[in-house]
KENULO-584635 format. One record per residue (C-alpha): x, y, z; residue in one letter; chain. Coordinates in nm, 2 decimals. Example, Ala and Ser with C-alpha at 12.3 -4.5 7.8 and 13.67 -1.06 7.14 Angstrom:
BEGIN
+--------+--------+--------+--------+--------+
!     px !     py !     pz ! residu ! chaine !
+--------+--------+--------+--------+--------+
!   1.23 !  -0.45 !   0.78 !      A !      A !
!   1.37 !  -0.11 !   0.71 !      S !      A !
+--------+--------+--------+--------+--------+
END
This chain:
BEGIN
+--------+--------+--------+--------+--------+
!     px !     py !     pz ! residu ! chaine !
+--------+--------+--------+--------+--------+
!   0.84 !   1.66 !  -0.50 !      X !      A !
!   0.68 !   1.38 !  -0.30 !      X !      A !
!   0.86 !   1.21 !  -0.02 !      X !      A !
!   0.88 !   0.89 !   0.12 !      X !      A !
!   0.90 !   0.80 !   0.50 !      X !      A !
!   1.26 !   0.86 !   0.53 !      X !      A !
!   1.26 !   1.19 !   0.37 !      X !      A !
!   1.41 !   1.11 !   0.04 !      X !      A !
!   1.22 !   1.10 !  -0.29 !      X !      A !
!   0.94 !   0.89 !  -0.32 !      X !      A !
!   1.01 !   0.57 !  -0.53 !      X !      A !
!   0.81 !   0.36 !  -0.75 !      X !      A !
!   0.57 !   0.10 !  -0.59 !      X !      A !
!   0.48 !  -0.07 !  -0.88 !      X !      A !
!   0.41 !  -0.05 !  -1.24 !      X !      A !
!   0.32 !  -0.42 !  -1.30 !      X !      A !
!   0.04 !  -0.41 !  -1.16 !      X !      A !
!   0.02 !  -0.05 !  -1.19 !      X !      A !
!  -0.07 !   0.09 !  -0.85 !      X !      A !
!  -0.13 !   0.44 !  -0.69 !      X !      A !
!  -0.40 !   0.69 !  -0.65 !      X !      A !
!  -0.28 !   0.83 !  -1.00 !      X !      A !
!  -0.20 !   0.50 !  -1.15 !      X !      A !
!   0.16 !   0.63 !  -1.21 !      X !      A !
!   0.32 !   0.35 !  -0.98 !      X !      A !
!   0.38 !   0.60 !  -0.70 !      X !      A !
!   0.16 !   0.61 !  -0.37 !      X !      A !
!   0.12 !   0.97 !  -0.40 !      X !      A !
!  -0.21 !   1.10 !  -0.29 !      X !      A !
!  -0.43 !   1.44 !  -0.27 !      X !      A !
!  -0.76 !   1.56 !  -0.11 !      X !      A !
!  -0.94 !   1.37 !  -0.33 !      X !      A !
!  -0.81 !   1.01 !  -0.23 !      X !      A !
!  -1.00 !   0.97 !   0.07 !      X !      A !
!  -0.82 !   0.64 !   0.16 !      X !      A !
!  -0.49 !   0.79 !   0.13 !      X !      A !
!  -0.34 !   0.52 !  -0.10 !      X !      A !
!   0.02 !   0.57 !   0.05 !      X !      A !
!   0.14 !   0.27 !   0.20 !      X !      A !
!   0.36 !   0.05 !  -0.04 !      X !      A !
!   0.28 !  -0.31 !   0.05 !      X !      A !
!   0.43 !  -0.63 !  -0.04 !      X !      A !
!   0.15 !  -0.83 !  -0.08 !      X !      A !
!   0.08 !  -1.16 !   0.09 !      X !      A !
!  -0.17 !  -1.44 !   0.07 !      X !      A !
!  -0.25 !  -1.35 !   0.44 !      X !      A !
!  -0.32 !  -0.99 !   0.34 !      X !      A !
!  -0.53 !  -1.06 !   0.04 !      X !      A !
!  -0.75 !  -1.30 !   0.25 !      X !      A !
!  -0.76 !  -1.07 !   0.53 !      X !      A !
!  -0.87 !  -0.76 !   0.29 !      X !      A !
!  -1.13 !  -0.99 !   0.12 !      X !      A !
!  -1.29 !  -1.06 !   0.45 !      X !      A !
!  -1.30 !  -0.69 !   0.54 !      X !      A !
!  -1.47 !  -0.64 !   0.22 !      X !      A !
!  -1.21 !  -0.54 !  -0.04 !      X !      A !
!  -1.11 !  -0.81 !  -0.27 !      X !      A !
!  -0.79 !  -0.73 !  -0.41 !      X !      A !
!  -0.73 !  -1.07 !  -0.56 !      X !      A !
!  -1.04 !  -1.11 !  -0.81 !      X !      A !
!  -0.96 !  -0.97 !  -1.17 !      X !      A !
!  -1.20 !  -0.70 !  -1.27 !      X !      A !
!  -1.12 !  -0.67 !  -1.62 !      X !      A !
!  -1.40 !  -0.38 !  -1.68 !      X !      A !
!  -1.16 !  -0.16 !  -1.44 !      X !      A !
!  -0.82 !  -0.27 !  -1.59 !      X !      A !
!  -0.77 !  -0.47 !  -1.28 !      X !      A !
!  -0.60 !  -0.79 !  -1.33 !      X !      A !
!  -0.60 !  -0.90 !  -0.95 !      X !      A !
!  -0.34 !  -0.89 !  -0.70 !      X !      A !
!  -0.10 !  -1.22 !  -0.61 !      X !      A !
!   0.15 !  -1.27 !  -0.30 !      X !      A !
!   0.45 !  -1.07 !  -0.43 !      X !      A !
!   0.27 !  -0.80 !  -0.59 !      X !      A !
!   0.35 !  -0.44 !  -0.46 !      X !      A !
!   0.02 !  -0.23 !  -0.43 !      X !      A !
!  -0.02 !   0.11 !  -0.27 !      X !      A !
!  -0.27 !   0.05 !   0.04 !      X !      A !
!  -0.48 !   0.29 !   0.24 !      X !      A !
!  -0.31 !   0.38 !   0.54 !      X !      A !
!  -0.60 !   0.35 !   0.74 !      X !      A !
!  -0.64 !  -0.05 !   0.62 !      X !      A !
!  -0.27 !  -0.12 !   0.69 !      X !      A !
!  -0.31 !   0.02 !   1.04 !      X !      A !
!  -0.62 !  -0.20 !   1.08 !      X !      A !
!  -0.44 !  -0.51 !   0.95 !      X !      A !
!  -0.15 !  -0.42 !   1.17 !      X !      A !
!  -0.39 !  -0.39 !   1.49 !      X !      A !
!  -0.52 !  -0.74 !   1.40 !      X !      A !
!  -0.20 !  -0.90 !   1.33 !      X !      A !
!  -0.24 !  -0.90 !   0.96 !      X !      A !
!  -0.01 !  -0.66 !   0.83 !      X !      A !
!   0.18 !  -0.71 !   0.50 !      X !      A !
!   0.54 !  -0.61 !   0.46 !      X !      A !
!   0.61 !  -0.25 !   0.30 !      X !      A !
!   0.87 !  -0.09 !   0.12 !      X !      A !
!   0.99 !   0.24 !   0.32 !      X !      A !
!   1.12 !   0.38 !  -0.01 !      X !      A !
!   0.81 !   0.38 !  -0.19 !      X !      A !
!   0.57 !   0.45 !   0.13 !      X !      A !
!   0.48 !   0.81 !   0.13 !      X !      A !
!   0.58 !   1.05 !   0.42 !      X !      A !
!   0.22 !   1.14 !   0.46 !      X !      A !
!   0.15 !   0.83 !   0.65 !      X !      A !
!   0.35 !   0.93 !   0.94 !      X !      A !
!   0.03 !   1.17 !   1.04 !      X !      A !
!  -0.13 !   0.83 !   1.12 !      X !      A !
!   0.15 !   0.56 !   1.16 !      X !      A !
!   0.46 !   0.55 !   1.37 !      X !      A !
!   0.78 !   0.50 !   1.17 !      X !      A !
!   0.92 !   0.25 !   1.41 !      X !      A !
!   0.63 !   0.03 !   1.37 !      X !      A !
!   0.69 !   0.06 !   0.99 !      X !      A !
!   1.05 !  -0.02 !   1.02 !      X !      A !
!   0.94 !  -0.36 !   1.19 !      X !      A !
!   0.75 !  -0.43 !   0.84 !      X !      A !
!   1.02 !  -0.31 !   0.61 !      X !      A !
!   1.10 !  -0.54 !   0.31 !      X !      A !
!   1.46 !  -0.52 !   0.18 !      X !      A !
+--------+--------+--------+--------+--------+
END
């Protein structure tokens, strides 16, 4: 069973929009997920702008992939390395600890994640 960063069962991040490496709503991963889509973020306009500037446009719909584009307030499984990059640049979005995969603790400090916890 997948666990969150609190050592509890991993909760759903979002099913609307449907997120996750498996598109099952959870920030689960496997060896094929090179980006480690494991951080459940509460998307902000600031993060959308930042991500687009980094070459990852999350706001533009791409119907050919069943992607309607994200808007502020949506929850989305973000790559651990992208969240860390945004954090380092002062642009990190809030996260849901209960839906953030425990595997991120290999790269991110729990105390830092708690500072961005969205209740």
